N, C-alpha and C positions, 0 to 999 in steps of 0.2 A: 723749960718751955715745951720740950718734946719728950721729957722722961716718960716712958711707958706707953707712948702713943705709937700707932701703927702707921708708918708712911709708906707710900707707893712711889718708888723712883722709876720713871718711865724713860728709858733710853740709857744704856750703859756705855757711853762714849767717855771722853776725858772728863767732862763735868759730871756724869753719872757715877764714875768711880770715885771722885773725890767727894761726892754727896753721900754715897753710901758710908764711906769711912767717917765722915763728920757726923752723920746721923746716928751711927753706931756710938761714937764718943759722947753724943748728947743724950744717949739712952733710949733712943727710939727703937722699935721694932720694924725692921726693913723688909719690904717685898719689892723685887726688881722684875720689870717686864721689858722685853725687847723683841722686835720681830726676827731678829737673828737667832740662829741656833746655838746651843752651848759650844758646838765645835767651832762656830764662827767667832765666838766671844771667849774662846780659851784663855787668851792672853789677858783680858780684863777680869775674868773670873779668877785667875791666878793671883792677881793683885789683891783680891778680896779674901784670900786664903786666911782662915782663923776668925773671920767675921760671921756671926750668925745672920744668914739671908735666906729668904724664901724666893725662889726663881720661878717666873712664868715666862719661858722663852719660846720662840717661834710663833708667838701669837700675842695680841694684846687683850685677849678675852679674859679679863681679870674679875675675880669676885671682889667687889668693893665693900663687902660687909666688914665692918670694924676699921676700915681705912679712914683716917682723920685728916690726911693731907696728901696731895699728889704733888711731887716735884718732878717737872718734866725736863727733858733734854730740850735746849733752846730751838733746835732745828726741827722738831717734830711739829707738824701743823697744830695750831690751837684748837681747831674745830673738829679733829677726829672724834669718833663715836665714844671712845673711852673717856675723853675729857668732857664730852657733853654729858654723858651719863654721870659722870662725878659731879659736875656743877649742879645738875637737876636734883642730886641727892644732898646738896648743900656742902659738898666737899671742895675746898679751895684748891685751885691748881696754880702753882707758881713756878718760877724758874730759881736757879741757884743764887743769883744776886739779890733776889728778894729775900730769901732766907738768910743770906749773909747780913742783910740790913737788920734784921730782927735780933741777930745774936751779937752783933759787933759793938765794940767800944772804939775801935780804930777810926781814923778819918778816911773819907772816901773822896777820891778825884776820878771822875768817870768821863771817858772819851767816847763819842759816837759820831756818826756821819757815814756818808756813802764811801768815801775814799779818804786815805790819809790816816786812819785810825791806828794801824799798827805802828807805823813810822812814828807818829806824835806820841803814842802811849809810851813807846820804847824811850824816846828822847826825855819825855817828862820824868819817867823813872830814873835815867841817868842824872838828870839835874838834881832830883831830890836825894838820891844816893850820895851824890857828890857834897850836898849840903850837910850830910851827916845824919839825915833822917833814916829811921828803920822803915825801908821801902820795900813794898811787894807789888811786882807788876803781874797782873791776872786777868782772867776773863777770856774773852774771845781771842787773845793772843796765844792761847794754847795751854793756859795753866788754870785749872778749875779753881775758882775763888774759895771754895770750901776746903781746899787741900791745905790752907793755911788757917786752920780753925783757931789755933792758940793765939797767933798773931792778930787775928780779927778781934779777939777779946782783950787785946793790949791797947790801951789808949794813947801809947807812945808811937804806935805803928801808923804808917800812911799806905792805903792801898790805892794804886793807880790801876784802873780797870778799864779795859777795852770792852765795850758793850755792843753787841749787835741788836738790831731791831727785833730780832727774835727774843732775845733775853729781855729786852725793855717792854715787849708787848705784855708780859704777865706780871708786871710789877704793880704794887700796891701802895706800899709805904716807902719804897726806895727813895732816898734822899741824900745825895752826895754834897759834901761841903763846897766842891767845885764841880761844875759840869762844862763840858766842851762839846760843842758841834762843829765839826770841821766843815761840812758842806752837805747838801741834800740834792741828789739827782736820782732819776728813776732806777730802781733796783729791787730784786725779789719780788716783782709784781705777781709772779705765779704763786707765791706763798701769801702774800698780804691781800691780794684780790684787786687792789687799786693803788695808785699813787698816793690818794688821800689817807688811805690807811697806812701806808708806809710811813708818811710824814708824821702822821699822829703817834705811831709807835716811837719813832725818833724823839719826838718832843716830850715824851714821858720822862726823859732824863731830867727835865727841870720842873716837872709838874708840882712836886712837893717841896721845892726849895722856898726859903724865906729869906728875910731882910739881911740876915747875917751870912748869907751864902753867895757865891759867884757863878755866873753863867757867861762863858766865853763863847762868842759867836763870829762867824765869818760875815764881814760887812758886805762883801762882794757877792754873797749869796742872798738872792732876793726873798726867798722864803724865810731866811734867817734874819735878814735885815728888818723885816716887818714883824718879827716875833717879840720885840722888846715890850710891846703892849701886853703880852700874855705872861710876862715874867715878873715874879714877885722878888727875885734876888737882885744883885747888882749886876747889871749887864755890862760886860767888857767886850769891845770889838776888836778885831784884827783886820788889816787890810794890806795887801801887797801892791795896791794901785794908787792909794790916795793917803793923804795925811788925815789923821783923825784928831778931834779935840781930847778925847779920852779913848785910850786902848794902845795897841801895838802896831806900828807901821814902818815905812822906810822913809828917811830923809837924808838927802845928800849921801846916799850910798851906805847908810848906817841904819841898823835896827834901833828904834826908838820906842820907849813906853812911857805913856803919859797917864796920870791918874786923874787929870782935869785941872790940876793946879801945878804939879811938879813933873817936868819932862826929864827922863833919864836916858842918857845915850848907853846903849848896851854893848854893841860890837859892830865890826865892818861886816857888810853883807859878803864881801869877798873871803871872809874867813869862815864861811859855811861851806863844808865839804860835800853834802849831798846835792846832786844835780837837779835842775828843773825849777820852773816857777812854782809848780805845786808843792814842792819841797821847801820853798822859801815860805809859802803860806803855813806848812807844818811847823816851821820853826818859829814863826810870828805867834801862832797859837799857843805853842808850848811856852814860850817866853811870857805871854800874857797870863798863862796859868801860874807859872812860877813867881811872877811879880806880884800877882794878886794874893798869892798865899803868903808872900813876904820873904822869899828867898833872895839873898843878896845879890845884886846885879853881877858882881865879879864871879860868883859862883856859876850863875847862868851862862855868862860868856865862856868861861872855861870848859863847862859840859857841852855846850853847843858846838864850840870849835873843835872838840875831840870827836864828836859824833859822826860815824861814817856810814850810817844807815843800818838796815836790817836785812835779813835773808829773804830773798824771794821778791825784793822790791827795788827794781833797777840795780841789781847786783852784778858787778862785773865778774865773770867767770873766768874766761881765758882768751888768749889770742892764738888763733890757728892759722897758719899760712897767711898772715896779714889781716885776717878778719877777726873782729872783736865780738865776743858772745856775751850777751846780757840776759840775766834771769829776772823776769818780772812776772813771775807766776802768780803773785798776789794781785795782778791786774785781772779781776774777776768780773768787771762789768765794763761797757764801752768807755765811760768817762775816765775810769782809771787808765785804760790802755790809750786814750787820747793824750793824756798827760805824759805817758812814757814815750810815745811817738814824738812829742813836742820836745821831750828832753834829750833824745838821742840824736846825734847828727846823721845827715843822709851821707851815702845811700843806705837804706834799711832793707834787709830781708826779714820780714815779719812773720812769725809763727803764731797763729791765732785760732780760736774756735774752742768750743767745749759744749757744756750743757746750755740748753736753750731755757732762759729764764723769763721769756716773753718780751724782751726788750727788742728795739730796732738797731740797725747797724748803719743807718745812712750818715749820721754825724760822724761816726767812727771812720768810716771810709772817706768821708770828705775831709777829715783831718789829715790824711796822708799827704796832701799838698804837694805831690811830686817827690816826697822824700823816700816813700816806700817804692822800691824797684821791683820787688818779688813778694808774692804772698804764698805762705805754706799753711794750709788749713786742714784741721781735724776735727772729730767730734760731731754732734748733733747739729751744730750751727754751720758747718762747712759749706754747705750749698747755700745757705741764706746769706753769708758774708760774701760767697763768690758771686752771687747774683747782683749785690749792691756794687761790688768791685767792677764787675763787667759793665755795669750801667756808667761807671765813672771813667771807663776807657782803660783799666788795668788789664793787661794781657797775660802777664807772666804769673799764672796761678797754679798751684800744685796741691792735689788733695792727698793726703796720707792717712794712714791708719792708726798712727800713735806718735808719741813724743820721740822715740828712737829713730823712727823712719823720718820724722820731720827734721831732726838734727842732720841726719845723713843726707837728706835732699838739700838742705841749706848749705851744707858743706860743699856738695858737688856743683852748685850754681854760684857759690860765692867767689869773689875775687878780691885781691888785696885792697884794703880800704873800706871794705864793707862792714856793716854792723848787723849782726844777727840778734834780733830781739824776740824773745818769747814773752808776748804779752797777750794772753788769750782773749780778753775782753768778755770772758765767759767763766762759769764756775767749772769745776774739775769733775764734778760728780757723775756725769755720764760715762767717765772712763777711769778715773782715779779717785781713791777715798778723800783726798784733800788737795788743796792747792800746794801744800808743803811737799807732799809725795810727787806730784807732778813737776815742782821746781827741781827737786833732787834728782829725779830721773833725767831731767834735761841736763843737770850738771854732770852727771855720771857719763851721759852720751857725749857730751862735749869733751870731757877729759879722755874718753876712749879714743876719739878721732885724733886728739892732740898727741897721744902716746902711740898711735898706730904707725 
C-alpha cells in the first residue's frame, strides 16, 4: 500500500516514533518534521537509529513536493498552515489509528469519551487477556498503535484502543468492531474551537460502523442517550442509575447484563475494587463490551474482581503521619476531578491547577461540598480557580510554583485523618510534558517526605 511512497510524519512523540518504524517496514520513504530541535529530540531520534529518515526539525516549513501522505501527531492542531497547504495540494492528512485501519486484519475495540478512557481501556484489555485472546492495549494510553505492526496484520489479534478526540478528528475509514463512548463533557475547547466540534470528533468513533458491529453508550449521558438514531450498529447502553431492558446495569447490588431476552448475573458490586461511582460506570461499560463480544461471564467476573485500577487515576500513594496521599494526575479536566473529589472521603487537601484549556471551574468548586478543607493551586489556572473558590467561601488557599512545593505545603498543613488529593482538573502542558510525569513527580515528592 505504501511501498515506495513518500510520507511526511509530523510530530515525533510516542505515536510519531512508532509511525516512522512502521512506515519503514511498509516500504515508505519517510520525512519527519517537528518544531523541536534535534537536541530536544535526541532520545526519539536514537530510537530510530538505522532507519533511513529525512529530518526537518525546528520548523514545519516542509517542501511538500513528492509527499503523498501526511501522518500527523494527534495533538498538533489540524488547521495549522502545513496541513492546510497539504490538503490544498490534494495530500491526505491522517492520524496513526487511520493508517492502522488501512493495514490491519486484527479486530478493533475502540474506547473514547471525556473521562474514564484509560481505566476502561485497561480493564477491557485485562478481560480479553484473561479470556485467552491475543490482546494489545494501545493508543492514547501511551503505546503507539503502529508499534505492533505485525500483530495488526494478524486476524487472531484483538486491539483495545484508547482514542482521543484528536486522533478521531482525522479519521476517514476507521471502523472498529466495537466502539465505546464513556461520556461527553466539555474538554479541549481551545483545540476544537467549540463543544459542537469536540462532540463531532468523538462521534466519529461509530461513523463507519454497520449492522455487524456494536456501539456501547452511557445511558446517563444525554448527548449519548440521544445518539442511537445516528448509529447503524447495534447500540448497547450501560447505566449505574437505572435498570435497562437491554444493556448493563445494577440490580439488587449486582452487575447484570441483558441482551434483550436473556439476563445474566455477572458479579457483586461489592467485589469491585476500584473506588467511586464513576469507576462503577467504567466497569459496567467494560462488561458491556466484553459480553457483546462474547467473552464468558465467569471470565469477566474474574478479571473485574482482580482489577485494581491504573497509575495516575485515584492511585493510593502512601500514608504520611496519618494523612493519606492520592495521585489522580489523570484528572485533566473539571469533570474528571469532580469524580475524584466525590470518591475520596473528607477532609481533603486538594492540589489542583495547570494548563488553561478554556473551560470554567464553577461546577468543580461547587462539587467540593464542604469536603475540601484546603486548596493548593499551581499553573496557569491557579488564579482562575482561586477566584471561584473565594466566591464559594473557601479561605484556606495556597499558591505554589510546582508539584514538589505543592506536596511540601500539603504536608505542612495536613493533620492525621486528612486525604491529600492531586487532581488538577487541568492538562499538565503548561509545566510538565505529560500527566504521567506530573503524577510521578507527585509520588516522588510524597515518598521523599515519608522517608525524611
